[in-house]
C-alpha positions as CSV (number, residue, x, y, z in Angstrom):
1,X,163.7,13.6,77.8
2,X,165.2,12.8,74.5
3,X,168.3,14.6,73.7
4,X,167.0,15.6,70.3
5,X,164.2,17.4,72.0
6,X,166.2,18.9,74.7
7,X,166.1,22.7,75.6
8,X,169.2,22.6,77.9
9,X,171.4,25.5,76.9
10,X,168.6,27.1,74.6
11,X,167.2,30.7,75.3
12,X,163.6,31.0,75.8
13,X,161.7,34.3,75.7
14,X,158.8,33.8,77.8
15,X,156.0,36.7,77.8
16,X,153.9,36.9,80.6
17,X,156.3,35.3,82.9
18,X,155.3,37.1,86.3
19,X,152.0,35.4,85.8
20,X,150.8,31.9,86.6
21,X,150.9,30.3,83.2
22,X,154.1,32.1,82.0
23,X,155.8,31.6,85.3
24,X,155.1,27.7,85.2
25,X,156.6,27.6,81.7
26,X,159.6,29.7,82.7
27,X,160.0,27.4,85.8
28,X,159.9,24.3,83.7
29,X,162.3,25.7,81.1
30,X,164.7,26.6,84.0
31,X,164.7,23.2,85.5
32,X,165.4,21.5,82.1
33,X,168.4,23.8,81.7
34,X,167.2,26.6,79.4
35,X,168.5,30.2,79.8
36,X,165.2,32.2,80.3
37,X,164.4,35.9,79.2
38,X,161.3,36.5,81.1
39,X,159.2,39.3,80.0
40,X,156.5,40.9,81.7
41,X,154.4,44.4,81.7
42,X,154.1,44.3,85.7
43,X,157.7,45.0,87.3
44,X,156.9,43.8,90.9
45,X,155.4,40.4,89.5
46,X,158.5,39.9,87.4
47,X,161.0,40.6,89.9
48,X,159.4,38.0,92.3
49,X,159.5,35.8,89.4
50,X,163.0,36.2,88.5
51,X,164.1,35.5,92.1
52,X,161.9,32.5,92.5
53,X,163.5,31.1,88.7
54,X,167.0,31.9,90.3
55,X,166.6,29.0,92.8
56,X,167.0,26.8,89.7
57,X,170.0,28.4,88.3
58,X,171.5,31.9,87.5
59,X,170.8,31.9,83.9
60,X,167.7,34.1,83.8
61,X,167.1,37.7,83.4
62,X,164.0,39.8,83.7
63,X,162.6,42.5,81.3
64,X,159.6,44.6,81.8
65,X,157.8,44.9,78.2
66,X,154.5,44.7,76.4
67,X,154.3,42.4,73.2
68,X,151.7,44.4,71.4
69,X,153.8,47.5,72.1
70,X,156.8,46.7,69.8
71,X,158.9,49.9,71.2
72,X,158.5,48.6,74.7
73,X,160.4,45.6,73.5
74,X,163.5,47.3,72.5
75,X,165.0,46.4,75.8
76,X,165.6,43.1,74.3
77,X,168.6,44.5,72.9
78,X,170.5,43.7,76.0
79,X,169.8,40.0,75.6
80,X,173.0,39.2,73.3
81,X,175.2,40.9,75.9
82,X,173.6,39.1,78.8
83,X,174.0,35.9,76.7
84,X,177.9,36.6,76.6
85,X,177.8,37.1,80.3
86,X,176.3,33.5,80.8
87,X,178.3,31.8,78.2
88,X,176.1,30.8,75.6
89,X,176.5,27.4,74.2
90,X,178.7,29.0,71.2
91,X,179.5,32.5,70.7
92,X,178.5,32.5,67.1
93,X,175.3,30.6,67.5
94,X,173.5,31.1,70.9
95,X,171.0,28.6,70.1
96,X,168.5,31.1,70.2
97,X,165.1,31.3,68.6
98,X,161.8,33.4,69.3
99,X,159.0,33.6,67.0
100,X,156.9,36.4,65.9
101,X,155.8,39.1,67.2
102,X,159.3,38.7,69.2
103,X,162.6,39.8,67.9
104,X,164.5,36.9,66.6
105,X,168.2,36.8,67.3
106,X,170.4,35.2,64.6
107,X,173.9,33.4,64.7
108,X,175.7,36.7,64.7
109,X,173.7,37.6,67.8
110,X,172.0,40.4,66.3
111,X,168.4,41.1,66.8
112,X,166.3,41.2,63.8
113,X,163.0,43.0,64.2
114,X,160.1,41.6,62.5
115,X,157.5,44.2,61.0
116,X,154.3,43.6,63.0
117,X,151.3,42.9,60.4
118,X,147.7,43.2,60.9
119,X,146.1,39.6,60.2
């Protein structure tokens, strides 16, 4: 893969990671060297997926959450602490990006919640 488009060392928040599509994406990202935050509403499937993903590396964490329920995503507050344990690329810039409606992690490592809007 072209280094310009490499995801190695990046952090990916993947929702639906316990399912087939999300799990396949998580697996591919892990194979490419990304750190994966696997999110799913089903604890059992999520636990199985995280164990599977650990065969590609230890840089994976599973969090039970439901994207439409922003309050359930408060558990994502542990992500910056987890990143410090997996030694992010740079302590001031963890190369982390997540898009709406997920929380964004800025360069300081703080999570910025985006207000959910009805479209």
